[in-house]
C-alpha positions in Angstrom: 103.0 104.0 125.0 101.1 106.2 127.4 101.9 109.2 125.2 100.6 107.4 122.1 97.5 106.2 123.9 96.7 109.8 125.0 97.4 111.1 121.5 95.0 108.5 120.0 92.3 109.3 122.5 92.5 113.0 121.5 91.9 112.3 117.8 88.4 112.9 116.4 86.6 109.9 114.9 87.6 110.6 111.3 91.3 110.9 112.1 91.1 107.8 114.3 89.6 105.9 111.5 92.3 107.1 109.0 95.0 105.9 111.4 93.4 102.4 111.8 93.0 102.0 108.1 96.4 103.4 107.2 98.1 100.9 109.5 95.7 98.0 108.5 95.0 97.1 112.0 92.6 94.2 112.8 89.3 95.1 114.4 89.5 92.3 116.9 91.5 92.1 120.1 91.5 95.8 120.7 89.3 96.9 123.6 90.6 100.4 124.5 93.1 103.0 123.5 95.9 101.3 125.4 95.3 98.1 123.3 95.3 100.3 120.2 98.6 102.0 121.1 100.2 98.6 121.9 98.9 97.2 118.6 100.5 100.1 116.7 103.9 99.6 118.3 104.2 95.9 118.5 106.8 94.3 116.3 104.6 92.5 113.7 102.6 95.7 113.1 105.8 97.8 112.8 107.3 95.2 110.4 104.3 95.2 108.2 104.1 99.0 108.1 107.8 99.6 107.5 107.8 97.1 104.7 105.6 99.4 102.7 107.7 102.5 103.2 110.1 103.7 100.6 113.8 104.3 101.2 113.5 108.1 101.6 110.8 107.7 104.3 112.7 105.0 106.1 115.9 107.1 106.0 114.2 110.1 107.6 112.7 107.9 110.2 115.9 106.1 111.1 118.2 109.1 111.0 115.8 111.2 113.2 115.8 108.4 115.8 119.6 108.4 115.8 119.8 112.1 116.1 117.2 112.2 118.9 119.4 109.8 120.9 122.6 111.9 120.2 120.9 115.3 120.9 118.8 114.0 123.8 115.8 115.5 122.0 114.0 115.5 118.7 116.0 116.9 115.8 114.9 119.9 113.8 114.2 120.0 110.1 117.6 121.7 109.5 119.4 119.1 111.5 117.8 116.3 109.5 118.7 118.1 106.2 122.3 118.5 107.4 122.7 114.8 108.4 121.0 113.5 105.2 123.2 115.6 102.9 126.1 113.2 102.3 127.9 111.6 99.3 125.6 109.3 97.3 122.8 110.2 99.7 119.1 110.6 98.7 118.3 114.0 97.3 116.0 115.2 100.0 114.9 118.9 100.1 113.6 120.5 103.3 110.1 120.4 101.7 110.4 116.7 100.9 111.5 115.9 104.5 108.7 118.0 105.9 106.2 116.0 103.8 107.8 112.7 104.9 107.7 113.8 108.6 104.0 114.7 108.3 103.3 111.3 106.8 105.2 109.5 109.6 103.3 111.5 112.1 100.0 110.4 110.5 101.1 106.8 110.6 101.8 107.1 114.3 105.4 106.1 113.9 106.7 109.4 115.2 105.6 112.7 116.6 106.2 115.8 114.4 105.5 119.1 116.1 107.1 122.5 115.9 109.4 121.4 113.1 110.9 118.6 115.1 110.5 114.9 114.5 110.9 112.1 117.1 110.1 108.5 116.4 108.6 106.4 119.1 111.1 104.4 121.1 109.7 101.1 119.9 110.1 102.2 116.2 113.7 103.2 116.7 114.5 100.0 118.5 112.9 98.0 115.7 115.0 99.8 113.1 118.2 99.4 115.2 117.7 95.6 114.9 117.5 95.6 111.1 121.2 94.9 110.3 120.9 91.6 112.3 118.3 90.5 109.7 120.2 91.6 106.6 118.4 94.9 106.3 120.1 98.3 105.9 121.2 100.4 108.8 120.3 104.1 109.1 123.5 105.1 107.4 123.0 102.6 104.6 119.4 103.8 104.1 120.6 107.3 103.5 123.7 106.7 101.5 123.3 103.7 99.3 123.0 104.8 95.7 120.2 103.7 93.5 120.8 101.0 90.8 121.3 102.1 87.2 118.2 103.6 85.6 116.2 101.9 82.8 118.0 101.5 79.5 116.7 103.6 76.6 114.8 101.2 74.3 115.4 101.2 70.5 112.7 102.1 68.0 112.6 98.5 66.7 112.1 97.3 70.3 109.2 99.7 70.8 107.6 98.7 67.5 107.9 95.0 68.2 106.5 95.4 71.7 103.5 97.4 70.6 102.6 95.0 67.8 102.7 92.0 70.1 100.8 93.9 72.8 98.0 94.8 70.3 97.6 91.1 69.5 97.3 90.3 73.2 94.9 93.2 73.8 92.6 91.9 71.1 92.7 88.4 72.4 92.0 89.5 76.0 89.1 91.7 74.9 87.7 88.8 72.8 87.9 86.4 75.7 86.3 88.8 78.2 83.5 89.6 75.7 82.7 85.9 75.2 82.7 85.4 79.0 80.3 88.3 79.5 78.1 87.2 76.6 77.9 83.6 77.9 77.1 84.7 81.4 74.4 87.0 79.9 72.7 84.0 78.3 73.1 81.7 81.4 74.2 83.0 84.8 76.6 80.9 86.8 76.5 79.9 90.4 79.3 80.9 92.9 80.1 78.0 95.1 79.7 78.5 98.9 83.5 78.0 99.3 84.2 80.4 96.4 84.9 79.8 92.8 82.7 78.2 90.1 81.6 74.6 89.7 83.3 72.4 87.3 80.5 72.3 84.6 80.2 76.1 84.6 84.0 76.5 84.5 84.3 74.2 81.5 81.5 76.0 79.7 82.9 79.4 80.3 86.4 78.4 79.5 85.4 76.9 76.2 83.4 80.1 75.3 86.3 82.4 76.2 88.9 80.1 74.6 91.0 79.9 77.7 92.2 77.0 79.9 90.0 76.3 82.9 92.7 77.2 85.3 92.9 80.7 83.7 89.1 81.3 84.2 89.2 82.7 87.7 91.6 85.5 86.6 89.3 86.3 83.6 86.2 86.4 85.9 88.1 88.8 88.2 89.0 91.1 85.3 85.4 91.2 84.1 84.1 91.8 87.7 86.7 94.5 88.4 85.6 96.4 85.3 81.9 96.1 86.4 80.9 94.0 83.4 79.5 91.2 85.6 78.2 91.2 89.1 77.3 88.7 91.8 73.8 88.8 93.1 72.1 86.1 95.3 75.0 83.7 94.6 74.8 84.2 90.8 77.2 85.9 88.5 75.2 87.9 86.0 75.8 90.5 83.3 75.5 94.2 84.5 74.2 97.2 82.7 77.8 98.3 82.3 78.6 94.9 80.7 75.6 95.2 78.4 76.8 98.6 77.2 80.4 97.5 77.0 79.5 94.7 74.5 78.2 97.4 72.1 81.4 99.4 72.0 84.4 98.9 69.7 87.4 96.8 70.6 89.7 99.8 71.4 87.1 101.2 73.8 86.4 97.8 75.4 90.1 97.5 76.0 90.3 101.0 77.4 87.7 100.0 80.1 89.7 96.9 81.0 92.9 98.9 81.1 91.3 101.7 83.2 90.1 99.2 85.8 93.5 97.5 85.9 95.2 100.9 86.5 92.7 101.8 89.2 93.4 98.6 91.0 97.1 99.3 91.3 98.4 100.3 94.7 99.8 103.8 94.6 103.3 102.7 95.6 103.4 100.2 92.7 101.9 102.6 90.1 104.5 105.2 91.0 107.4 103.0 90.0 106.2 101.2 86.9 108.1 102.3 83.9 105.7 104.5 81.9 107.9 104.6 78.8 107.4 102.4 75.8 109.9 99.6 75.3 111.3 99.6 78.9 111.6 96.2 80.4 109.9 95.3 83.7 112.1 92.3 84.7 115.6 92.7 86.1 116.0 96.4 86.2 112.5 97.1 87.7 113.0 94.4 90.4 116.4 95.7 91.3 115.1 99.2 91.6 112.1 98.2 93.6 114.4 96.2 95.9 116.4 99.3 96.5 113.4 101.6 96.8 111.6 99.3 99.3 114.4 97.8 101.4 112.0 95.9 103.6 109.5 95.0 100.9 110.3 91.3 100.9 107.8 88.8 99.6 104.8 91.1 99.5 106.5 93.4 97.0 107.7 90.5 94.7 104.3 88.9 94.8 102.5 92.1 94.1 104.7 93.0 91.1 104.5 89.5 89.7 100.6 89.7 89.9 100.6 93.1 88.3 103.0 92.1 85.6 101.0 88.9 84.8 97.8 91.0 84.2 99.7 93.6 82.3 101.0 91.0 79.9 97.6 89.5 79.4 95.9 92.8 78.7 98.7 94.1 76.4 99.9 96.8 78.7 103.2 95.1 78.3 104.6 92.5 75.9 107.7 90.4 76.5 107.9 92.2 79.8 108.3 95.6 78.2 105.9 98.5 78.3 103.8 98.9 75.1 103.1 102.3 73.6 99.4 102.1 74.6 100.5 100.7 78.0 102.7 103.7 78.6 99.7 106.0 78.0 97.7 103.9 80.4 100.3 104.2 83.1 100.4 108.0 82.8 96.6 108.2 83.0 96.0 109.1 79.3 93.4 106.5 78.7 91.8 108.1 75.7 95.2 108.4 74.0 95.9 104.8 74.9 92.8 103.6 73.1 93.7 105.7 70.1 97.2 104.3 70.0 95.8 100.7 70.3 93.2 101.3 67.6 95.9 102.0 65.0 97.3 98.5 65.6 94.1 96.6 65.7 92.5 94.9 62.6 89.8 97.0 61.1 86.2 96.1 62.0 83.9 94.9 59.2 80.2 95.3 58.7 79.5 92.5 56.2 79.4 88.7 56.3 79.1 85.7 54.1 75.8 83.7 54.4 76.3 80.0 53.4 73.9 77.4 52.2 74.7 75.2 55.2 73.1 78.0 57.4 76.5 79.3 58.6 77.5 82.9 58.8 81.2 83.8 58.3 82.7 87.2 59.0 85.9 88.2 57.1 87.2 90.0 60.1 86.2 91.4 63.5 82.5 92.5 63.3 81.4 95.8 64.5 79.8 95.3 68.0 76.2 96.2 67.0 76.2 93.8 64.1 77.8 91.1 66.2 75.3 91.5 69.0 72.3 91.2 66.6 73.8 88.1 64.8 74.2 86.5 68.2 70.5 87.1 68.8 69.5 84.9 65.8 72.5 82.5 65.5 74.8 80.5 67.7 78.5 81.2 67.9 80.7 78.4 66.5 84.1 80.0 66.5 85.5 83.3 67.6 88.7 84.5 66.0 89.6 87.3 63.7 87.1 85.7 61.4 84.2 84.5 63.5 81.6 82.0 62.4 78.0 81.5 63.5 75.2 79.0 62.7 71.5 79.7 62.3 69.2 77.0 63.8 65.5 76.6 64.4 66.1 77.2 68.1 68.2 80.3 67.5 65.5 81.8 65.2 62.9 81.0 67.8 65.0 82.8 70.3 65.1 85.9 68.1 61.4 85.8 67.5 60.8 85.5 71.3 62.9 88.6 71.7 60.7 90.6 69.4 62.0 90.0 65.9 59.9 89.0 62.9 60.7 87.0 59.8 60.7 90.2 57.8 63.0 92.1 60.3 65.5 89.2 60.3 65.6 88.8 56.6 66.0 92.6 56.1 68.9 92.6 58.5 70.7 89.7 56.9 70.1 91.2 53.5 71.8 94.4 54.6 75.0 92.7 55.8 75.3 89.7 53.5 77.9 89.7 50.7 76.3 86.6 49.2 72.6 87.4 49.4 70.3 85.2 51.4 70.6 81.5 50.4 67.3 79.6 50.0 67.9 77.4 53.1 68.2 80.4 55.3 65.1 82.1 53.8 63.1 78.9 54.2 64.3 78.2 57.8 63.3 81.7 59.0 59.9 81.7 57.4 59.1 78.2 58.5 60.2 79.0 62.1 58.1 82.2 62.1 55.1 80.2 60.9 55.5 77.7 63.6 56.3 80.2 66.3 53.6 80.4 68.9 52.1 77.0 68.3 52.8 76.4 71.9 51.9 79.1 74.4 53.0 79.6 78.0 51.0 81.8 80.5 51.5 82.6 84.1 48.5 81.9 86.3 47.3 82.1 89.9 44.8 79.3 90.7 42.8 79.2 93.9 41.8 75.6 93.1 45.4 74.4 92.8 47.9 76.8 94.3 50.8 74.6 93.1 50.0 75.5 89.5 51.9 78.7 88.7 51.8 78.5 84.9 50.2 76.5 82.1 51.1 75.4 78.6 48.4 75.2 75.9 48.3 74.4 72.1 45.8 73.6 69.4 48.1 70.8 68.4 47.1 67.9 70.6 50.0 65.7 69.3 52.5 68.3 70.0 51.2 68.9 73.5 51.3 65.2 74.1 54.9 65.1 73.0 55.8 67.8 75.5 54.0 66.0 78.3 56.2 62.9 77.9 59.4 64.6 76.8 62.1 63.6 79.3 64.2 66.7 78.6 61.5 68.9 80.2 60.3 66.4 82.8 61.8 68.5 85.7 59.0 71.0 85.0 56.5 68.5 86.2 54.0 69.2 83.4 50.7 67.4 83.8 47.3 67.7 82.2 45.0 70.1 84.1 42.4 70.6 81.4 41.7 69.7 77.8 44.7 70.9 75.6 46.4 72.4 78.7 49.3 71.3 80.9 50.1 72.8 84.3 53.4 73.4 86.1 54.5 74.4 89.5 57.2 76.7 88.0 56.8 80.3 86.9 56.0 81.0 83.2 59.5 82.3 82.4 61.1 79.2 83.7 58.8 77.0 81.7 59.1 79.2 78.6 62.9 79.0 78.4 63.0 75.3 79.2 60.7 74.6 76.2 62.6 77.1 74.1 65.9 75.3 74.8 64.2 72.0 74.0 63.4 73.5 70.5 59.7 73.8 70.8 58.0 76.7 68.9 57.0 78.3 72.1 55.8 81.9 72.8 54.9 83.6 76.1 51.6 85.4 76.4 49.9 87.6 78.9 46.4 87.1 80.5 44.7 88.4 77.4 46.4 86.0 75.2 48.7 88.5 73.5 52.3 87.4 72.8 54.9 89.1 75.0 58.7 89.1 74.8 60.8 88.0 77.7 64.4 88.9 78.6 66.0 85.7 79.7 68.4 87.0 82.4 67.9 90.0 84.6 70.9 92.3 84.9 72.9 92.3 88.1 72.5 95.4 90.2 75.4 97.5 91.4 76.9 95.9 94.5 75.8 97.7 97.7 78.3 98.7 100.4 78.8 96.1 103.1 76.3 96.5 106.0 79.0 96.1 108.6 82.0 98.4 108.8 84.6 96.9 111.2 86.6 100.1 111.5 83.5 102.1 112.4 82.6 99.4 115.0 86.1 99.6 116.5 86.0 103.4 116.7 82.7 103.2 118.5 84.0 100.5 120.9 87.0 102.7 121.7 84.8 105.6 122.5 82.5 103.5 124.7 85.4 102.1 126.6 86.8 105.6 127.3 85.6 106.9 130.7 87.4 110.2 130.9 90.8 111.4 132.0 90.7 110.0 135.5 89.6 106.6 134.4 92.1 106.6 131.5 94.9 107.5 133.9 93.9 104.7 136.3 93.7 102.2 133.5 97.1 103.2 132.2 98.7 102.7 135.6 97.0 99.4 136.0 98.2 98.4 132.5 101.8 99.4 133.4 101.7 97.4 136.6 100.2 94.4 134.9 103.0 94.4 132.3 105.6 94.7 135.1 104.0 91.8 137.0 103.9 89.5 133.9 107.5 90.3 132.9 108.8 90.4 136.5 110.2 93.9 135.8 111.4 96.3 138.4 109.9 99.8 138.2 110.4 103.1 139.9 107.0 104.2 141.4 106.5 107.8 142.5 104.0 108.0 145.4 102.3 111.2 146.6 102.6 111.2 150.4 100.5 113.3 152.9 101.7 116.9 152.9 102.6 116.9 149.2 105.9 115.0 149.5 106.7 112.7 146.6 108.6 109.5 147.4 110.2 107.2 144.8 110.2 103.4 145.5 112.1 100.8 143.6 109.5 98.0 143.5 108.8 94.7 141.9 105.0 94.6 141.6 103.3 91.3 142.6 99.6 91.9 142.3 96.9 94.5 141.7 93.4 94.5 143.1 90.8 96.5 145.1 92.4 99.8 144.2 95.7 98.8 145.8 98.8 97.0 144.6 101.3 94.8 146.4 105.0 94.9 145.6 108.5 93.9 146.9 110.6 96.9 147.8 114.0 96.1 146.3 115.9 98.6 148.5 114.3 97.8 151.8 113.7 94.2 151.0 110.2 94.3 152.4 106.7 93.9 151.0 104.6 97.1 150.5 100.9 97.6 149.8 100.1 101.0 148.3 96.9 102.7 147.0 96.7 103.1 143.3 95.3 106.6 143.8 98.6 107.8 145.3 100.7 106.8 142.3 102.0 109.8 140.3 104.0 107.9 137.7 105.6 104.6 137.0 109.0 104.3 135.2 110.5 101.0 134.1 114.1 100.4 135.2 116.5 99.8 132.3 
């Protein structure tokens, strides 16, 4: 451990940080380099690290430990190659072993210098105990053959898999799009304990056409792709999400698939079958069990989670890789989108306008048309053929966003296969005529600082209705002047509340000109966390380090402390006057004041010796 502590202390801050991150060490409970060395070599840490190493790496590590014991020194690269070259052994070239040895050295599991590799004693001891827990021995690691490779899929299997995967991809994109659109209209609160409240969960699940229990996974997919973001406890649409909604289905799916691939750990991505039609179930799990002998539950859980999302997104179907999914796994995302587009239903640019004020699309609408229809109508159903409904409130919403009666009618005329029915024409003109009969303005009053906005209208009856309307009573509207109501809330809050209550309301500036409001601000990109625990740990280690003399003294004190707690006998080399070195076989009892007290096992007497005279301490076997 002293060797490892000294080695850690000699690293620069960047290398020290990489070591801590690579071994996933906690930032708490480590005070100095000795604590860090102990944490790297303790059994739970070794178990967690070895569980993530593949068979080839484990074989090199275990065999080098055995050879070091046999040769009484670290084996060379040639000696490792000779030992690992056996029937059914792993195919390990000198270059591959060199790369593995370098990686083991970086993980602080071994020392690789001058072409020789020697694992730390604690690592070899841990591996020696594997057979007792049903894990392979060094020989088994090197010689056990891999299970059969994946079977070659038939053309019919590939075609069936890709067709079903395209259906799932379309459904996933549609659900995510509805989720993002609904959050864009009305952000949702994140609970303090995590997750969404029941009312928000039900609303979003209904909009996305998924079960409420599936909603957290859908939110995670959208957040991972950067389509929504959390700010001040609210989930909101981002600029990326806003742009994503205006792209075609294949490109939307490409963004989701890209974020899925980027989230995969490198060790999992490396073994997923990137060939269309290959199954992920038995063969993949058998291979992974062989490749990661100590993987255990973490590997099974990780593969299960990856496979579940792959099925949902259409990367796979019926547990087999789709053609588009194979392109994703190889990193050819543009090709993947092209492959998927060939299997998706064609987008349409025309709709049917009905006399009952409904809009029906004969297929998936192009994103730009869909977005504009949503601005003037409410979504009723979202399938291959979606339906919408125009209402007075939805038209008022479009007018508030800057549309006019003429622009709305021109747009509908350009996309309608049935012309514009008279009820639609009448509703839009009538809503436009009524729009702005109620005005909301933000104010700053010195006389009454609680009034932050006021509502006015030339229609006294309408203003009176608003004042007593229970649906907007939370606004606290009260008369502050003739034909004017005041509220303690900002103008945008009052405006949208009145708009939702279906009043013909418009927002205006201080000069009385109508202005257009965007209902929900976009979430900003998440900033990096202010606290970096790894950086704090590195700083703490540097602060605790007081130079070579202090480090040596601290190490001796640590060894003695361990011997005292374990009642272990140690050989202590003491520098006597005149340069003579004397070895004592001692059982340490206490340390303090720069001296330590111990029982001399040979002379059967108690000795008190100065710490400054100790040259070395060696534990007895």
